[in-house]
C-alpha positions in Angstrom: -12.8 20.2 23.4 -15.3 21.1 20.7 -15.2 18.4 18.1 -17.5 17.1 15.4 -18.3 14.0 17.4 -17.3 12.8 20.8 -16.6 9.1 20.2 -16.4 8.2 23.9 -14.4 7.8 27.0 -12.7 4.5 27.7 -10.9 3.7 30.9 -7.6 2.1 30.3 -8.3 -0.8 32.7 -11.6 -1.4 30.9 -10.0 -1.7 27.4 -9.4 -5.2 26.2 -8.2 -6.4 22.8 -10.9 -7.8 20.5 -10.1 -11.5 20.6 -11.4 -14.9 19.8 -14.3 -16.3 21.7 -15.2 -20.0 21.4 -18.8 -19.2 21.9 -21.0 -21.0 19.4 -23.1 -17.9 19.2 -20.2 -16.0 17.6 -20.8 -14.8 14.0 -18.2 -15.4 11.3 -16.0 -12.6 10.1 -17.6 -12.3 6.7 -16.2 -10.5 3.7 -18.4 -7.4 4.0 -17.8 -7.0 7.8 -14.0 -7.5 7.3 -13.8 -4.7 4.7 -15.9 -2.3 6.8 -13.6 -2.5 9.8 -11.9 0.8 11.0 -8.3 1.3 10.1 -6.0 3.4 12.2 -3.2 5.6 10.8 0.1 6.5 12.3 0.1 8.1 15.8 1.3 11.7 16.0 2.3 12.8 19.5 1.6 16.3 20.8 4.5 18.5 21.9 3.6 18.1 25.5 3.2 14.3 25.1 -0.4 14.3 26.5 -2.4 13.6 23.3 -2.1 11.6 20.1 -3.5 12.4 16.7 -4.5 9.6 14.3 -6.5 9.1 11.2 -9.4 6.6 11.1 -10.6 5.2 7.8 -13.5 3.0 6.9 -15.3 1.7 3.9 -19.0 2.1 3.4 -20.0 -0.9 1.4 -23.5 0.3 0.3 -22.0 3.6 -1.1 -18.8 1.9 -2.4 -16.6 4.7 -1.0 -14.4 5.4 1.9 -14.0 8.1 4.5 -10.9 9.1 6.4 -11.1 11.5 9.3 -8.8 12.7 12.2 -9.2 11.9 15.8 -7.3 12.9 19.0 -7.0 10.6 22.0 -5.6 11.6 25.4 -3.8 9.3 27.8 -7.1 8.5 29.6 -8.5 7.0 26.4 -10.8 9.9 25.6 -11.3 10.1 21.8 -12.6 13.1 20.0 -13.3 13.4 16.3 -11.7 16.6 14.9 -12.7 16.5 11.2 -15.9 15.5 9.4 -16.5 11.9 8.2 -17.6 12.3 4.6 -17.9 9.5 2.1 -15.3 9.8 -0.6 -13.2 12.5 1.3 -9.9 12.2 3.1 -8.7 14.4 5.9 -5.0 13.3 6.3 -1.5 14.1 7.3 -2.3 15.2 10.8 0.4 17.3 12.6 0.8 19.6 15.6 1.6 23.3 15.3 1.6 23.5 19.1 0.1 21.6 21.9 -3.3 23.1 21.3 -3.3 23.5 17.5 -3.3 20.9 14.8 -2.8 20.9 11.1 -4.1 18.5 8.3 -4.3 18.2 4.6 -7.7 18.2 2.8 -8.1 18.4 -0.9 -4.4 19.4 -1.2 -4.7 22.4 1.2 -3.0 22.6 4.5 -5.3 23.7 7.3 -4.9 24.6 11.0 -7.4 24.6 13.8 -7.3 24.8 17.6 -8.6 21.9 19.6 -11.1 24.2 21.2 -12.1 25.8 17.9 -14.9 24.6 15.6 -13.5 25.9 12.3 -10.2 25.5 10.4 -8.3 28.1 8.5 -6.1 27.7 5.4 -2.3 27.8 5.9 -1.0 26.7 2.5 -2.6 26.2 -0.9 0.1 24.7 -3.1 -0.5 24.7 -6.9 0.4 21.0 -7.2 -0.1 18.0 -4.9 2.0 17.8 -1.8 2.4 15.0 0.8 4.3 14.1 4.0 4.1 17.6 5.4 5.9 18.3 8.7 6.1 21.5 10.7 8.9 23.0 12.6 8.8 26.6 14.1 8.7 29.0 11.1 8.9 26.4 8.4 7.1 23.6 6.6 8.8 20.6 5.0 7.0 18.5 2.4 7.3 16.3 -0.7 6.2 17.4 -4.2 6.7 15.7 -7.6 8.3 18.3 -9.9 10.2 18.5 -13.2 14.0 18.8 -13.1 15.1 22.0 -11.5 11.5 23.3 -11.7 9.5 25.0 -9.0 5.9 24.0 -8.1 4.5 26.8 -10.2 6.7 25.9 -13.2 5.8 22.2 -12.8 2.1 23.1 -13.0 2.7 25.1 -16.1 4.8 22.4 -17.8 2.2 19.8 -16.9 -0.5 21.9 -18.6 1.4 21.9 -21.9 -0.2 19.5 -24.4 2.2 17.3 -26.3 1.5 16.4 -29.9 2.4 12.7 -29.1 2.5 10.5 -26.1 5.9 8.9 -26.6 8.2 8.2 -23.6 11.8 7.7 -24.7 14.3 5.7 -22.6 17.9 4.7 -22.7 18.4 3.8 -19.1 16.6 0.5 -18.4 15.1 1.7 -15.1 12.0 2.6 -17.1 9.2 1.7 -14.6 8.7 0.7 -11.0 5.9 -1.3 -9.4 3.0 0.3 -11.3 4.4 3.5 -12.8 6.4 4.3 -15.9 9.2 6.6 -15.0 8.5 10.2 -16.0 10.5 13.4 -15.8 8.7 14.4 -12.6 10.4 13.2 -9.5 9.3 13.2 -5.8 11.4 16.0 -4.3 11.9 17.4 -0.8 10.9 21.1 -0.3 10.7 23.6 2.5 9.0 26.9 2.8 8.9 29.7 5.4 5.8 30.2 7.5 5.0 33.5 9.3 1.8 34.3 11.1 0.4 31.0 9.8 0.9 31.9 6.2 3.5 30.8 3.7 6.0 33.4 2.8 8.2 33.5 -0.3 9.1 30.6 -2.6 9.6 27.0 -1.8 13.2 25.8 -1.5 14.2 22.6 -3.3 16.4 20.7 -0.8 17.7 18.3 -3.4 18.8 20.8 -5.9 22.5 20.5 -5.2 22.7 16.7 -5.6 24.9 15.6 -8.5 23.0 14.2 -11.5 19.7 14.3 -9.6 18.2 16.6 -12.2 19.5 14.8 -15.2 16.2 14.0 -17.0 17.6 10.8 -18.4 18.2 9.3 -15.0 15.4 8.0 -12.8 15.5 8.0 -9.0 13.1 8.1 -6.1 13.0 9.9 -2.7 12.3 7.0 -0.2 12.0 8.4 3.3 12.7 11.7 5.1 12.6 13.1 8.6 13.3 16.5 10.2 15.0 17.1 13.6 13.1 18.7 16.4 14.9 22.0 16.1 14.0 22.4 12.5 17.7 22.8 11.5 18.2 19.7 9.4 16.4 17.1 7.4 17.6 13.6 6.7 16.4 11.6 3.7 17.2 8.4 1.8 17.4 8.4 -2.0 18.5 6.0 -4.7 21.7 7.1 -6.4 21.1 8.1 -10.0 23.2 5.8 -12.2 23.0 3.6 -15.2 22.8 0.5 -13.1 19.8 1.4 -11.0 17.8 -1.6 -12.1 20.5 -4.1 -11.0 22.0 -2.3 -8.0 20.5 -1.2 -4.6 22.6 1.9 -3.9 20.3 3.9 -1.6 22.2 6.6 0.4 21.3 8.6 3.5 21.8 12.3 3.4 21.3 15.3 5.7 20.6 18.8 4.5 19.8 22.2 6.2 16.1 22.8 6.2 16.6 26.3 4.9 18.6 25.0 1.9 21.7 27.0 3.0 24.1 24.2 2.1 24.1 21.2 -0.2 23.1 17.7 1.1 25.8 15.7 2.8 26.1 11.9 2.3 26.6 9.9 5.5 26.7 6.4 4.0 29.6 7.1 1.7 31.4 3.9 0.6 28.4 1.6 1.3 26.5 0.5 -1.8 23.6 -1.2 0.0 20.2 0.1 1.0 20.0 2.9 3.7 16.7 3.3 5.4 14.8 4.6 8.5 16.8 7.7 9.4 16.1 9.0 12.9 17.4 12.2 14.7 18.3 12.2 18.3 16.3 14.7 20.5 19.2 17.2 20.4 19.6 16.9 16.7 23.3 16.0 16.9 23.0 12.3 16.1 21.4 10.5 13.2 20.7 6.8 13.3 19.7 4.7 10.3 19.5 1.1 9.1 22.0 -0.1 6.6 22.3 -3.2 4.3 26.0 -3.5 3.4 25.5 -5.9 0.5 25.0 -4.4 -2.9 22.3 -5.7 -5.2 20.4 -7.4 -2.3 17.3 -5.9 -0.7 16.9 -8.6 2.0 20.4 -8.5 3.6 21.1 -8.0 7.2 19.9 -4.5 8.3 22.4 -3.1 10.8 22.1 0.0 13.0 24.5 2.9 12.2 24.9 6.1 14.1 26.4 9.3 12.6 27.7 12.2 14.6 26.6 15.3 12.6 29.2 17.5 14.3 32.4 15.3 13.9 31.1 13.4 10.9 32.1 10.0 12.5 29.9 7.0 11.8 29.8 3.9 13.9 27.9 0.6 13.9 25.7 -0.4 16.8 24.9 -4.0 17.9 26.8 -5.3 14.9 26.6 -8.9 16.1 22.7 -9.0 16.1 21.3 -11.7 13.9 18.0 -9.9 13.5 17.0 -7.0 11.2 15.4 -3.9 12.8 12.6 -2.3 10.7 12.5 1.2 12.3 14.3 3.3 14.9 13.4 5.9 17.6 15.8 7.6 20.0 15.3 7.8 23.7 14.9 11.3 25.1 18.4 11.1 26.7 20.1 9.8 23.6 21.4 6.7 25.4 19.2 4.2 23.7 17.3 3.4 20.5 13.9 1.7 20.3 13.7 -0.6 17.4 10.9 -2.7 15.9 12.4 -6.0 15.0 11.0 -9.0 13.1 11.5 -11.8 15.5 10.2 -15.4 15.0 6.9 -14.3 13.3 6.4 -11.3 15.6 7.3 -7.6 15.2 8.7 -6.9 18.7 10.0 -3.6 20.2 13.5 -3.8 21.5 15.6 -1.2 23.4 19.2 -1.0 22.3 22.0 0.6 24.2 23.9 2.7 21.7 27.3 2.5 23.3 27.4 -1.2 24.2 24.9 -2.6 21.7 23.1 -4.5 24.4 19.4 -5.0 23.7 16.4 -6.5 25.3 12.8 -7.0 24.1 10.0 -4.8 25.5 7.3 -6.8 23.8 7.3 -10.5 22.9 4.2 -11.3 20.8 2.1 -9.7 18.1 3.1 -7.0 15.7 4.2 -3.5 16.8 4.8 -0.6 14.4 5.0 3.2 14.2 6.7 3.5 17.6 6.9 7.1 18.9 8.2 8.7 22.1 5.5 9.6 24.6 7.3 11.4 27.4 9.0 8.6 29.3 6.9 5.9 27.6 6.2 4.8 24.0 3.1 4.9 21.9 2.7 2.5 19.0 0.4 0.6 16.8 -0.2 -3.0 17.9 -2.1 -5.9 16.5 -2.2 -9.7 16.7 -3.8 -12.5 14.8 -6.9 -12.1 16.9 -6.9 -8.3 17.4 -7.0 -5.5 14.9 -4.6 -2.6 15.0 -5.1 -0.1 17.8 -3.0 2.5 19.5 -1.2 1.3 22.6 0.9 2.9 25.3 4.0 1.0 26.4 5.5 1.6 29.8 9.3 1.3 29.1 10.2 0.5 32.7 7.7 -2.3 33.3 6.9 -3.5 29.8 3.2 -3.2 30.5 1.1 -2.2 27.5 -2.3 -0.5 27.6 -4.7 0.1 24.7 -5.7 3.8 24.2 -8.1 2.9 21.4 -10.5 0.1 20.5 -12.0 1.3 17.3 -13.4 -2.0 16.2 -14.7 -3.2 19.6 -18.3 -2.5 18.8 -18.2 -4.0 15.3 -16.6 -7.2 16.5 -18.5 -7.6 19.7 -20.2 -10.9 18.7 -17.8 -11.9 15.9 -15.4 -14.8 16.1 -11.8 -13.8 15.6 -9.6 -16.9 16.0 -6.2 -16.8 17.7 -3.1 -18.4 16.2 -2.0 -21.8 17.5 1.7 -22.1 17.0 3.5 -25.3 16.0 7.0 -26.2 14.8 8.4 -29.2 12.9 11.6 -30.4 11.4 11.9 -29.1 7.8 14.5 -28.9 5.2 18.2 -29.2 6.2 16.9 -30.6 9.6 16.0 -27.1 10.7 13.1 -26.3 12.9 10.4 -24.5 11.0 7.6 -22.4 12.6 4.0 -22.0 11.6 0.5 -21.6 13.1 -3.1 -22.4 12.4 -6.4 -20.6 13.0 -9.5 -22.7 13.6 -13.0 -22.0 12.4 -15.9 -20.7 14.6 -17.7 -23.3 16.6 -14.8 -25.6 16.2 -15.5 -29.3 17.0 -12.4 -31.5 17.2 -14.6 -34.6 16.4 -15.3 -33.2 12.9 -13.0 -32.8 9.9 -12.4 -29.5 8.2 -10.8 -28.4 4.9 -7.4 -26.8 5.1 -6.3 -23.6 3.4 -2.5 -23.1 3.2 -1.7 -19.4 2.8 1.8 -19.0 1.3 3.5 -15.6 1.8 5.4 -13.6 -0.8 8.8 -12.0 -0.8 10.1 -14.6 -0.6 12.4 -13.0 2.0 9.5 -11.9 4.1 7.4 -13.7 6.7 3.9 -14.3 8.0 3.5 -12.4 11.3 1.1 -12.5 14.2 -0.8 -9.5 13.0 -4.2 -8.5 11.8 -3.9 -7.4 8.2 -6.5 -5.8 6.0 -5.2 -7.3 2.8 -6.3 -10.5 1.0 -4.3 -12.8 3.3 -5.9 -12.5 6.7 -6.2 -16.1 8.0 -9.4 -15.2 10.0 -11.4 -14.6 6.8 -10.5 -18.2 5.7 -11.2 -19.6 9.1 -14.6 -17.9 9.3 -15.3 -19.5 5.9 -14.9 -22.9 7.5 -11.3 -23.7 6.8 -8.3 -24.5 9.0 -6.1 -21.6 8.0 -2.4 -22.5 8.0 0.6 -20.2 7.6 4.2 -21.6 7.5 7.4 -19.5 7.6 9.5 -21.7 5.3 13.2 -21.3 4.5 13.8 -17.9 3.1 11.4 -16.2 5.6 12.7 -13.3 7.6 12.7 -13.0 11.4 14.5 -16.3 12.1 18.1 -15.1 11.5 20.0 -14.1 8.3 21.2 -17.6 7.5 17.6 -18.9 7.4 16.6 -16.0 5.2 19.6 -16.4 2.8 19.0 -20.2 2.5 16.5 -19.7 -0.3 19.1 -18.5 -2.7 19.0 -20.9 -5.7 16.5 -22.9 -3.7 13.2 -21.3 -4.7 11.4 -24.6 -5.3 13.6 -26.6 -3.0 13.7 -25.9 0.7 10.5 -23.9 0.9 8.5 -26.6 -1.0 10.0 -29.3 1.3 9.0 -27.2 4.3 5.4 -26.7 3.2 4.9 -30.4 2.4 6.5 -31.6 5.7 4.5 -29.0 7.6 1.3 -30.3 6.1 2.4 -33.9 6.8 3.1 -32.9 10.4 -0.3 -31.3 10.9 -2.1 -34.3 9.3 -0.3 -36.7 11.7 -1.1 -34.5 14.7 -4.6 -33.4 14.1 -7.5 -35.7 13.1 -9.7 -32.7 12.5 -7.9 -31.8 9.3 -9.3 -33.5 6.2 -6.3 -34.3 4.0 -8.5 -34.9 1.0 -9.8 -31.3 1.1 -6.8 -29.1 1.1 -6.2 -26.0 -1.0 -3.1 -23.7 -1.3 -3.1 -20.0 -2.0 -0.3 -17.5 -2.5 0.7 -14.1 -4.0 3.9 -13.0 -5.7 6.5 -15.6 -4.6 3.6 -17.4 -3.0 1.9 -17.4 -6.5 5.2 -18.8 -7.9 5.1 -21.5 -5.2 1.5 -22.4 -6.1 2.5 -22.9 -9.7 5.5 -25.0 -8.6 3.1 -27.0 -6.4 0.9 -27.6 -9.5 4.0 -29.0 -11.2 5.0 -31.3 -8.3 2.0 -32.7 -6.5 -1.7 -33.5 -6.8 -2.4 -33.5 -3.1 -4.5 -30.2 -3.3 -8.0 -30.0 -4.5 -7.6 -26.5 -5.8 -5.1 -23.7 -6.0 -5.1 -19.9 -6.1 -2.2 -18.0 -7.7 -2.2 -14.2 -7.3 0.4 -12.3 -9.4 2.5 -15.4 -9.5 5.4 -16.5 -11.7 5.2 -19.2 -14.3 8.4 -18.8 -16.3 11.4 -17.9 -14.2 13.7 -17.0 -17.1 11.2 -14.7 -18.7 10.6 -13.0 -15.3 14.2 -11.6 -15.5 13.5 -10.1 -19.0 10.2 -8.3 -18.0 10.6 -7.3 -14.3 11.9 -3.8 -13.2 14.2 -4.8 -10.3 16.9 -7.0 -11.9 18.9 -7.2 -8.7 16.2 -9.5 -7.3 16.5 -12.5 -9.7 20.2 -11.9 -10.3 20.9 -12.3 -6.6 18.6 -15.2 -5.9 19.5 -17.2 -9.1 23.2 -16.2 -9.2 23.4 -14.1 -12.3 21.7 -13.4 -15.6 19.7 -16.0 -17.6 21.6 -15.4 -20.8 24.8 -16.7 -19.2 25.1 -20.4 -20.1 26.6 -21.1 -16.7 23.7 -19.5 -14.9 20.8 -20.5 -17.0 20.5 -23.9 -15.2 19.8 -22.1 -12.0 16.8 -20.4 -13.6 15.6 -23.7 -15.0 16.0 -25.9 -12.0 12.8 -24.7 -10.2 11.1 -23.3 -13.2 7.3 -24.2 -13.3 7.2 -23.7 -17.0 9.7 -26.5 -17.5 7.3 -28.9 -15.8 4.2 -27.6 -17.6 3.2 -31.1 -18.6 2.6 -32.0 -15.0 0.0 -29.2 -14.3 -3.3 -30.9 -13.4 -4.8 -29.1 -10.4 -7.7 -26.6 -10.9 -6.4 -23.1 -10.4 -7.8 -19.6 -10.0 -5.3 -17.1 -11.4 -5.5 -13.4 -10.4 -3.5 -10.5 -11.9 -3.5 -6.7 -12.1 -2.7 -5.0 -15.4 -0.4 -2.5 -13.7 1.8 -5.1 -12.0 5.3 -4.4 -13.4 7.1 -6.7 -10.9 5.4 -9.8 -12.3 3.7 -9.0 -15.6 0.2 -10.3 -16.5 1.6 -12.9 -19.0 2.9 -14.8 -15.9 -0.8 -15.6 -15.1 -2.1 -15.7 -18.7 0.4 -18.5 -19.6 -0.6 -21.1 -16.9 -4.2 -20.2 -17.3 -3.9 -20.9 -21.1 -2.0 -24.1 -20.2 -4.7 -25.5 -18.0 -7.6 -24.5 -20.2 -5.9 -26.0 -23.2 -5.4 -29.2 -21.3 -9.1 -29.3 -20.3 -8.5 -28.7 -16.6 -10.7 -26.2 -14.7 -9.1 -22.8 -14.5 -10.3 -19.3 -14.1 -8.7 -15.9 -14.6 -9.7 -12.9 -12.5 -8.1 -9.8 -14.1 -8.1 -6.3 -12.6 -7.3 -3.6 -15.3 -6.9 -1.0 -12.5 -4.7 -2.9 -10.0 -1.0 -3.5 -9.6 1.0 -6.1 -7.6 -1.6 -5.8 -4.9 -5.4 -5.4 -4.8 -5.7 -2.0 -3.3 -9.3 -0.8 -4.2 -11.6 -2.0 -1.5 -14.4 -2.9 -3.9 -11.9 -5.0 -5.8 -10.7 -6.6 -2.6 -14.3 -7.6 -1.8 -14.6 -9.2 -5.2 -11.2 -10.8 -4.8 -12.3 -12.6 -1.6 -15.7 -13.5 -3.0 -14.2 -15.2 -6.1 -11.5 -16.9 -4.0 -13.9 -18.3 -1.4 -16.3 -19.4 -4.1 -13.4 -21.2 -5.9 -11.9 -23.0 -2.9 -15.3 -23.9 -1.3 -16.6 -25.4 -4.5 -13.6 -27.8 -5.0 -13.5 -28.8 -1.3 -17.3 -29.3 -1.1 -17.5 -26.8 1.7 -20.7 -25.0 2.6 -19.9 -21.4 3.5 -21.6 -20.0 6.7 -22.8 -16.9 4.8 -24.0 -16.1 1.3 -21.5 -14.6 -1.2 -22.7 -11.5 -3.0 
């Protein structure tokens, strides 16, 4: 194969996960190194199941830009780079045209090139941005954001018209979501013919026959889509346009002919909850998807449904399962489904018999995602607390897993990456609560170390045994000299629906009790933890909990609240997803019977108790929790003469997505918590 760079050949038996080494010569995982690690994209399997395409992205600190390029790996672990690695440029959306020809997007053009060819040729040059491109013989399917009933060309022309004013007028209260104000342009599914590797004719809008979907006064979003192998049908999930979009969660799953010959057909009729993760069987006859049956609740039990596209019948699968799958893939014979399932702090792969609902795990630790069929086996992304994400091959018959890539092996050769040490204790309601800790490099049990308690958001999410690239990787805190602790308190997912639902009207109750009891347990069990040098950090709900902690206890030396919540009642009035607080607090805050639920665990109500130094972090474009939720407690502490600091990102949303901002985020956070715990960091901060 003629590629830009042959990365190397790795024998499967020689590949090992990058993991912790107790060697005192190990270097810490410092901020700069952490952000320069390679990140792998979703695996794309070749038609003959012998090769896998994937993107690889990395940040160049000195240049302050990133590069994303495309690789191919075969089943022997031979990796070849197929596109250039250029700072500031992205080669993405890899796909297969046939077993020897790939496609990709670069600067909004779709290209194709043979594996044995050096140059790529243009297939499609759309006039506006497109994404999520897939290929089936004779046709492309993609997503483009267009005006109501407009083509791509018409959308380009309309976007070029200069308005005399900048006003946006709304009657429906679904006016913004996450970090965007709703506009007339909506993400829409299109298809277009392809002949002799060139686009022929006009693009077909596959959503054009949906009722009310082109009413400019109603806002909606295309969530997910997939196309069957035969190229006959596409399936997609979309929020139903209605006046109550901000307080309902009605997301339906539809199928539509890829050529647009018929209008979309709703499969989830009569169910008002969220549909997700549609997946076609190999023969295209069956569609499986995940369904929450409860309306106005995004964290309800996800159940597997299967629809027969010939008869129209729909049936539930494994309806008695007290776990929520995250994604689905059909077996080649259509007998089974492979599901990624959040399970006790792991994301495991299960095989589920469609007829009987029987299931068994194929993996039991770490975090799997992006599962794909690879002949008789599976290929997936896999990570753990002590090993970054790589592509693995999973033998379905034996359960054995082999890494096909090790993209960070060289960078982490002499770097300490700590493993998670699990523990459990009796928490609220007498339930067993699960957590883990990660120790610092050169750990000495005879010494005492400060503790950093990392509190997850959601709240109906969970910490997982995974290696994340966000601001909450426990190994970054461990490498800074802290015992990093993560506890999956009541309300966390992956421990059964009852445990998840228990947080309703208990935001500052059961979870707070769990966190305090968990820390008490660790202090009683481990003399190497210095109970006088503890800090707590959290984002979103975790930021709320940090504020609640500030109102309830003085046991922490310092706190960090990222995009947190200070006033629970005002949160309802300013957020964009009203179903979230209305579900968890039992209604609306202007109802006199419900208002006490909002006030019971409201940090603002206990503002007089705030006394712990806190670093507040917020993004200007966070519409889930607006910036005043951090400005208010910052003002409170400063006015009371208590040390407080505000780190504000004008260009960020609910997360800190820009890598340079993430570097600064970690720098200021470690500076803050090390200063108040009298901890000497093992490396200098920029």
